[in-house]
C-alpha positions as CSV (number, residue, x, y, z in Angstrom):
1,X,5.7,95.5,-49.6
2,X,6.5,95.2,-45.9
3,X,7.5,92.0,-44.2
4,X,4.0,91.8,-42.5
5,X,2.3,92.2,-45.9
6,X,4.5,89.4,-47.4
7,X,3.6,87.1,-44.5
8,X,-0.1,87.8,-45.0
9,X,0.2,87.0,-48.7
10,X,2.1,83.8,-48.0
11,X,-0.6,82.8,-45.5
12,X,-3.2,83.2,-48.2
13,X,-1.1,81.2,-50.7
14,X,-0.6,78.4,-48.2
15,X,-4.3,78.2,-47.4
16,X,-5.0,77.8,-51.2
17,X,-2.3,75.2,-51.5
18,X,-3.7,73.1,-48.7
19,X,-7.4,73.6,-49.6
20,X,-8.8,70.3,-50.5
21,X,-5.7,68.4,-49.5
22,X,-5.6,68.9,-45.8
23,X,-8.7,69.3,-43.6
24,X,-8.2,72.6,-41.7
25,X,-10.0,71.2,-38.7
26,X,-7.8,68.1,-38.4
27,X,-5.4,67.8,-35.5
28,X,-1.9,68.9,-36.7
29,X,-3.2,71.3,-39.5
30,X,-1.5,74.3,-37.8
31,X,1.9,72.5,-37.9
32,X,1.5,71.6,-41.6
33,X,0.4,75.2,-42.3
34,X,3.3,76.8,-40.4
35,X,6.0,74.5,-41.8
36,X,4.9,75.4,-45.4
37,X,4.7,79.1,-44.6
38,X,8.2,79.0,-43.0
39,X,9.6,77.2,-46.1
40,X,8.2,79.8,-48.5
41,X,9.2,82.8,-46.5
42,X,12.8,81.6,-46.1
43,X,13.3,80.2,-49.6
44,X,11.5,82.8,-51.7
45,X,11.8,86.0,-49.5
46,X,14.8,85.4,-47.3
47,X,12.6,86.0,-44.2
48,X,13.6,84.1,-41.1
49,X,10.4,82.8,-39.6
50,X,9.7,80.8,-36.5
51,X,6.7,78.6,-36.3
52,X,4.4,78.7,-33.3
53,X,6.0,75.5,-32.1
54,X,9.5,76.9,-32.4
55,X,8.4,80.1,-30.5
56,X,6.7,78.0,-27.8
57,X,8.9,74.9,-27.5
58,X,7.8,74.3,-23.9
59,X,4.1,73.7,-24.9
60,X,2.3,71.5,-27.4
61,X,0.5,73.3,-30.2
62,X,-1.7,71.1,-32.4
63,X,-5.1,72.5,-33.2
64,X,-7.2,72.8,-36.4
65,X,-6.9,75.9,-38.5
66,X,-10.5,77.0,-38.6
67,X,-10.8,77.1,-34.8
68,X,-7.5,78.9,-34.4
69,X,-8.4,81.7,-36.8
70,X,-5.9,80.9,-39.6
């Protein structure tokens, strides 16, 4: 499995984990989603991953998942 395939699978897993617990349209969802995704990728797969906030530290990223296409 390629790194991109692993990332896609982890994204699906995180969506399922958050389903019913966190509203994907709430402000801050993307940060919760990305933090969980990063933790799984690093701990379980040894993949160093930067969240959108880490990649774009000069701007504020805080939108709901449904609208952002997650």
